[in-house]
C-alpha positions as CSV (number, residue, x, y, z in Angstrom):
1,X,59.9,85.5,52.7
2,X,62.6,84.6,49.9
3,X,61.3,84.6,46.5
4,X,62.6,81.2,45.9
5,X,61.4,79.5,49.2
6,X,57.6,81.5,47.8
7,X,57.5,80.0,44.8
8,X,58.4,76.5,45.4
9,X,55.6,76.6,48.2
10,X,53.2,77.4,45.4
11,X,54.6,75.0,43.3
12,X,53.8,72.3,45.5
13,X,50.4,73.0,46.2
14,X,49.7,73.2,42.5
15,X,51.3,70.0,42.0
16,X,49.0,68.7,45.7
17,X,51.9,67.2,46.8
18,X,50.4,67.6,50.4
19,X,53.4,65.6,52.0
20,X,56.0,67.1,50.5
21,X,54.6,71.0,51.0
22,X,54.3,70.1,55.4
23,X,57.9,68.4,55.0
24,X,58.9,72.6,53.4
25,X,56.7,74.3,55.8
26,X,58.3,72.9,58.9
27,X,61.9,72.9,57.3
28,X,59.7,77.4,57.2
29,X,58.9,77.2,60.4
30,X,62.2,75.5,61.9
31,X,63.9,78.9,59.7
32,X,61.9,81.4,61.3
33,X,62.4,80.0,64.7
34,X,66.8,80.2,64.2
35,X,66.6,83.4,62.9
36,X,64.5,84.3,66.0
37,X,66.9,82.6,68.7
38,X,70.2,84.1,66.4
39,X,68.4,87.2,66.9
40,X,67.4,87.0,70.5
41,X,71.1,85.9,71.4
42,X,72.9,88.9,69.6
43,X,70.6,90.7,71.5
44,X,71.7,89.4,74.6
45,X,75.3,89.4,73.7
46,X,74.6,93.3,73.1
47,X,73.2,93.1,76.6
48,X,76.0,91.6,78.2
49,X,78.6,93.9,76.5
50,X,76.5,96.8,77.9
51,X,76.8,95.3,81.6
52,X,80.4,94.7,81.3
53,X,81.4,97.6,79.3
54,X,79.5,99.8,83.0
55,X,81.1,97.7,85.8
56,X,84.4,98.6,84.1
57,X,83.4,101.9,83.1
58,X,82.6,102.4,87.5
59,X,85.7,100.1,88.9
60,X,87.8,102.8,87.2
61,X,85.5,105.6,88.7
62,X,85.9,103.9,91.9
63,X,89.5,103.3,91.7
64,X,90.2,106.8,91.5
65,X,87.8,107.7,93.8
66,X,89.2,105.5,96.4
67,X,93.1,106.6,95.5
68,X,92.1,110.5,96.6
69,X,90.1,109.7,99.6
70,X,92.9,107.3,100.5
71,X,95.6,110.3,99.7
72,X,93.2,112.3,101.8
73,X,92.7,110.0,105.0
74,X,96.4,110.2,104.9
75,X,97.0,113.7,105.5
76,X,94.6,113.7,108.1
77,X,96.2,110.8,110.0
78,X,99.4,113.2,109.7
79,X,97.9,116.3,110.7
80,X,96.4,114.0,113.6
81,X,99.4,112.7,114.9
82,X,100.9,116.4,114.6
83,X,97.9,117.1,117.3
84,X,98.9,114.4,119.3
85,X,102.9,115.1,119.3
86,X,101.6,118.8,120.6
87,X,99.8,117.4,123.6
88,X,102.6,115.6,124.4
89,X,105.3,118.9,124.0
90,X,102.7,120.6,126.5
91,X,102.6,117.6,128.9
92,X,106.3,117.8,128.6
93,X,106.3,121.2,130.1
94,X,103.9,120.9,132.8
95,X,105.8,117.8,133.8
96,X,109.5,120.0,133.6
97,X,107.7,123.6,134.9
98,X,109.2,124.8,131.6
99,X,106.8,127.7,131.6
100,X,107.9,129.2,128.2
101,X,105.2,131.4,126.5
102,X,106.1,131.3,123.3
103,X,107.1,127.5,123.1
104,X,103.9,127.0,124.6
105,X,101.5,128.9,121.9
106,X,103.5,127.2,118.9
107,X,102.1,123.8,120.5
108,X,98.9,125.0,121.4
109,X,98.1,126.3,117.8
110,X,98.5,122.6,116.4
111,X,96.1,121.1,118.7
112,X,94.0,123.7,117.0
113,X,94.4,122.0,113.4
114,X,91.1,121.1,112.0
115,X,90.4,118.5,110.5
116,X,87.0,117.8,108.6
117,X,86.5,113.8,108.0
118,X,84.8,114.0,103.9
119,X,84.8,110.9,101.4
120,X,83.4,110.7,97.4
121,X,80.9,108.1,97.9
122,X,79.2,108.9,94.3
123,X,80.7,106.3,92.4
124,X,79.8,103.4,95.0
125,X,76.1,105.1,95.2
126,X,75.7,105.3,91.0
127,X,76.6,100.8,91.3
128,X,74.1,101.3,94.0
129,X,71.7,102.6,92.3
130,X,71.8,100.6,89.5
131,X,72.5,97.3,91.2
132,X,75.2,95.6,93.0
133,X,75.3,92.4,91.1
134,X,76.6,94.3,87.7
135,X,79.9,93.8,89.3
136,X,80.4,89.9,88.7
137,X,83.9,90.1,91.3
138,X,82.6,88.7,93.9
139,X,85.9,89.6,96.1
140,X,85.2,93.3,94.9
141,X,81.5,93.1,95.7
142,X,81.9,92.3,99.2
143,X,84.9,94.1,99.9
144,X,83.3,97.0,98.5
145,X,80.0,97.0,100.4
146,X,82.0,96.8,103.6
147,X,83.9,99.5,103.1
148,X,81.2,102.1,102.0
149,X,78.2,100.0,104.1
150,X,80.1,99.7,107.2
151,X,83.5,100.8,107.5
152,X,83.3,104.1,106.6
153,X,79.6,105.2,108.2
154,X,81.1,103.8,111.3
155,X,84.0,106.0,111.5
156,X,82.1,108.8,110.6
157,X,79.4,108.3,113.4
158,X,82.0,108.2,115.7
159,X,83.8,111.1,114.9
160,X,80.6,113.2,115.1
161,X,80.4,111.7,118.4
162,X,84.0,113.2,119.1
163,X,82.7,116.6,117.6
164,X,79.9,116.7,120.3
165,X,82.8,116.9,122.9
166,X,84.5,119.7,121.2
167,X,82.4,122.0,123.0
168,X,84.1,121.1,126.5
169,X,87.2,121.5,124.9
170,X,85.8,124.7,123.9
171,X,84.8,125.6,126.9
172,X,88.3,125.1,128.6
173,X,90.2,127.0,125.9
174,X,88.0,130.2,126.9
175,X,89.0,130.0,130.3
176,X,92.6,129.5,129.4
177,X,93.1,132.0,126.5
178,X,92.6,135.1,125.7
179,X,91.8,137.0,121.7
180,X,94.5,139.4,120.7
181,X,95.0,140.7,117.4
182,X,98.1,139.1,115.4
183,X,99.6,139.3,112.5
184,X,99.9,136.9,110.0
185,X,101.3,137.7,106.3
186,X,100.7,140.9,106.1
187,X,97.2,140.2,107.5
188,X,95.1,141.2,111.6
189,X,93.5,138.1,112.5
190,X,92.3,137.7,116.0
191,X,93.5,134.0,117.4
192,X,93.1,132.5,121.2
193,X,96.6,131.8,122.5
194,X,97.8,131.6,126.3
195,X,99.2,135.1,127.6
196,X,99.7,133.5,130.9
197,X,102.3,130.7,131.0
198,X,101.7,129.2,134.4
199,X,98.4,127.9,132.8
200,X,100.0,125.3,132.0
201,X,99.6,123.6,135.4
202,X,96.2,124.6,136.3
203,X,93.7,121.9,136.3
204,X,91.9,122.8,133.7
205,X,94.7,122.9,131.2
206,X,95.5,119.2,132.3
207,X,91.6,118.6,132.0
208,X,91.5,120.0,128.4
209,X,95.3,118.4,127.4
210,X,93.4,115.2,128.5
211,X,90.2,115.3,126.5
212,X,91.9,116.3,123.1
213,X,94.4,113.7,123.6
214,X,92.0,111.3,123.7
215,X,89.4,112.1,120.9
216,X,92.7,113.1,118.7
217,X,94.1,109.6,119.3
218,X,90.6,107.8,118.5
219,X,90.3,109.6,115.5
220,X,93.6,108.9,114.2
221,X,93.0,105.1,114.8
222,X,89.7,105.3,113.4
223,X,91.5,106.5,110.3
224,X,94.1,104.8,109.9
225,X,91.9,101.5,110.3
226,X,90.0,102.1,106.9
227,X,92.8,102.7,104.9
228,X,94.4,99.1,104.9
229,X,90.2,98.4,103.5
230,X,90.7,101.1,100.8
231,X,94.4,99.7,99.4
232,X,93.0,96.1,99.5
233,X,90.2,97.2,97.7
234,X,91.6,99.2,95.0
235,X,94.5,96.7,94.5
236,X,92.0,93.6,94.0
237,X,90.3,96.3,91.6
238,X,93.4,96.9,89.6
239,X,94.0,93.3,89.4
240,X,90.7,92.7,87.4
241,X,91.2,95.4,85.6
242,X,94.5,93.9,84.0
243,X,92.6,90.5,83.7
244,X,89.8,92.3,81.6
245,X,92.2,94.2,79.8
246,X,91.7,97.2,80.9
247,X,95.5,98.5,82.1
């Protein structure tokens, strides 16, 4: 209690002026309540500021991850396109009766390109564990959940199923190729190659090409389907950061 207020209260008590003392007591209680409310409001402001700072931090991290994953998925699409084009070339060789071994092996090796589906869900996982509601923008929140809870997981499951059919591809490849030792940049490696160019006219070769072409097309279309959603989400994040003066 402030010294001058304490002195006033003592004086009123000594003078037996009850009505004024009562008014003083009410005023004192009022001041205490006001002080408590101000303290609570300041505390609320500080908590809100922490939440908004955390939100901006996570939006920046999410944007960085989206850009990196978008670039990686783009490179996957390019590689799958190369695989698809190689398959078309091999089919052309078969249809035109062009059994040129070097050309066949060149495009056959392209079909063996590996594509590993992976992405970084770290920032989204952090947001989810701390509370999705901390992202105040409804559009960002909706698009973010749709991307990481539906689009990406669904694509991942489809690609996993395609991986399961690779055993048939491998089985066919075993019957169509031989392991040979080749020199690559001074290093000796073992690689499967087609040693008999006439193999492209066998039914097993056509089956191999058909399975591979189908799997490549599905994988490419699924990954391409994710990219627009990623671009849209990142554009929403950039707009939000710009509006909040965080650019």
